[in-house]
C-alpha positions as CSV (number, residue, x, y, z in Angstrom):
1,M,-74.0,-287.1,-165.9
2,A,-72.5,-286.2,-163.0
3,A,-71.6,-282.9,-164.3
4,G,-75.3,-281.9,-164.7
5,L,-76.8,-283.6,-161.5
6,K,-73.5,-281.7,-159.7
7,G,-75.1,-278.3,-161.2
8,A,-78.5,-279.1,-160.1
9,L,-77.2,-279.8,-156.9
10,E,-75.0,-276.3,-156.9
11,S,-78.5,-274.4,-158.6
12,L,-80.3,-276.1,-155.8
13,K,-77.5,-274.8,-153.3
14,T,-78.0,-271.0,-154.4
15,A,-81.8,-271.5,-154.3
16,V,-81.9,-272.4,-151.1
17,G,-79.1,-270.2,-150.2
18,D,-81.2,-267.3,-151.3
19,L,-84.6,-268.4,-149.4
20,A,-82.9,-267.8,-146.6
21,S,-83.2,-264.1,-146.0
22,L,-85.4,-261.8,-147.8
23,E,-83.9,-258.3,-147.4
24,V,-85.8,-254.9,-149.4
25,Q,-84.3,-251.9,-150.1
26,T,-86.3,-249.0,-151.2
27,Y,-84.8,-246.2,-152.7
28,T,-86.2,-242.5,-153.8
29,G,-84.9,-239.7,-156.4
30,S,-84.3,-239.5,-159.8
31,I,-82.4,-241.0,-162.0
32,V,-81.4,-240.6,-166.0
33,V,-79.8,-243.5,-167.6
34,K,-78.2,-243.9,-171.0
35,A,-78.7,-246.9,-171.7
36,D,-77.7,-247.0,-175.8
37,G,-80.9,-248.4,-176.8
38,K,-80.3,-251.8,-175.0
39,M,-82.7,-252.5,-172.4
40,G,-83.4,-255.1,-170.6
41,D,-83.3,-255.6,-166.5
42,I,-83.0,-253.0,-164.8
43,E,-79.9,-253.3,-162.6
44,T,-77.8,-254.4,-165.7
45,V,-78.8,-250.9,-167.3
46,L,-77.9,-249.4,-164.2
47,K,-75.1,-251.4,-164.1
48,D,-73.4,-251.1,-167.8
49,G,-75.1,-247.4,-168.4
50,K,-74.6,-244.4,-167.6
51,T,-76.1,-242.6,-165.2
52,N,-76.7,-239.6,-163.6
53,G,-78.8,-238.1,-160.9
54,T,-79.4,-239.1,-156.7
55,L,-81.0,-242.1,-155.3
56,T,-81.4,-242.1,-151.4
57,L,-81.6,-245.4,-149.5
58,V,-84.7,-244.5,-147.5
59,A,-86.1,-248.3,-145.7
60,V,-84.1,-251.9,-145.7
61,T,-86.2,-254.8,-144.1
62,K,-84.1,-257.9,-143.9
63,M,-85.8,-261.2,-142.3
64,N,-84.2,-264.0,-142.0
65,F,-85.5,-267.4,-142.0
66,D,-85.3,-267.9,-138.5
67,G,-88.1,-265.1,-138.1
68,D,-85.4,-262.2,-136.8
69,A,-85.9,-259.1,-139.0
70,I,-83.7,-256.2,-138.9
71,N,-85.4,-252.6,-140.3
72,L,-84.0,-249.6,-141.1
73,V,-86.9,-246.8,-141.7
74,P,-86.2,-242.7,-141.5
75,A,-86.9,-241.6,-138.0
76,D,-88.8,-238.3,-139.3
77,N,-90.6,-237.7,-143.2
78,F,-91.5,-241.3,-144.0
79,P,-93.7,-240.5,-147.0
80,E,-97.1,-243.0,-147.3
81,H,-96.4,-243.6,-150.4
82,V,-92.7,-244.4,-150.1
83,R,-94.1,-246.8,-146.7
84,D,-96.4,-248.3,-149.0
85,A,-94.0,-248.8,-151.7
86,H,-91.3,-250.5,-149.4
87,D,-94.2,-252.6,-147.1
88,A,-95.7,-253.9,-150.7
89,A,-91.9,-255.6,-151.7
90,V,-91.9,-257.1,-148.5
91,T,-95.0,-258.6,-148.5
92,A,-94.6,-259.8,-152.6
93,G,-91.3,-261.7,-151.3
94,I,-92.6,-263.4,-148.3
95,E,-95.3,-264.5,-150.6
96,T,-92.9,-265.6,-152.8
97,R,-90.8,-267.7,-150.7
98,Q,-93.9,-269.0,-149.1
99,G,-94.5,-270.5,-152.9
100,L,-91.3,-271.7,-153.7
101,L,-91.3,-273.3,-150.4
102,Q,-94.8,-275.4,-151.2
103,L,-93.7,-276.2,-154.4
104,F,-90.0,-277.6,-152.9
105,G,-92.2,-279.5,-150.6
106,D,-94.5,-281.2,-153.0
107,V,-91.5,-281.6,-154.8
108,I,-89.9,-283.9,-152.2
109,G,-93.4,-284.8,-150.8
110,L,-93.8,-283.1,-148.0
111,K,-97.0,-282.5,-146.4
């Protein structure tokens, strides 16, 4: 029983740590992946598959729990569709964290 509680507490600690900041990285480029028929999540495919191509990091937004933010955006030539995709990812991350915080609050009885 103690091992189960310890595992649950470690999972909660990890989840809270993940909520401490939101980081979105946006890349442009092209990539070809040979995954030998094993398709899964993109991070695993990129890590385990053989890749050819180029990726360029074009924007980074990091938002800390206390509201501090760091943004890296190109000085020029930031295509609108890339900016829109980056902004949508940031918005989705914020909304997800708000939902998770609300869920945690509901679970522990905060209103």
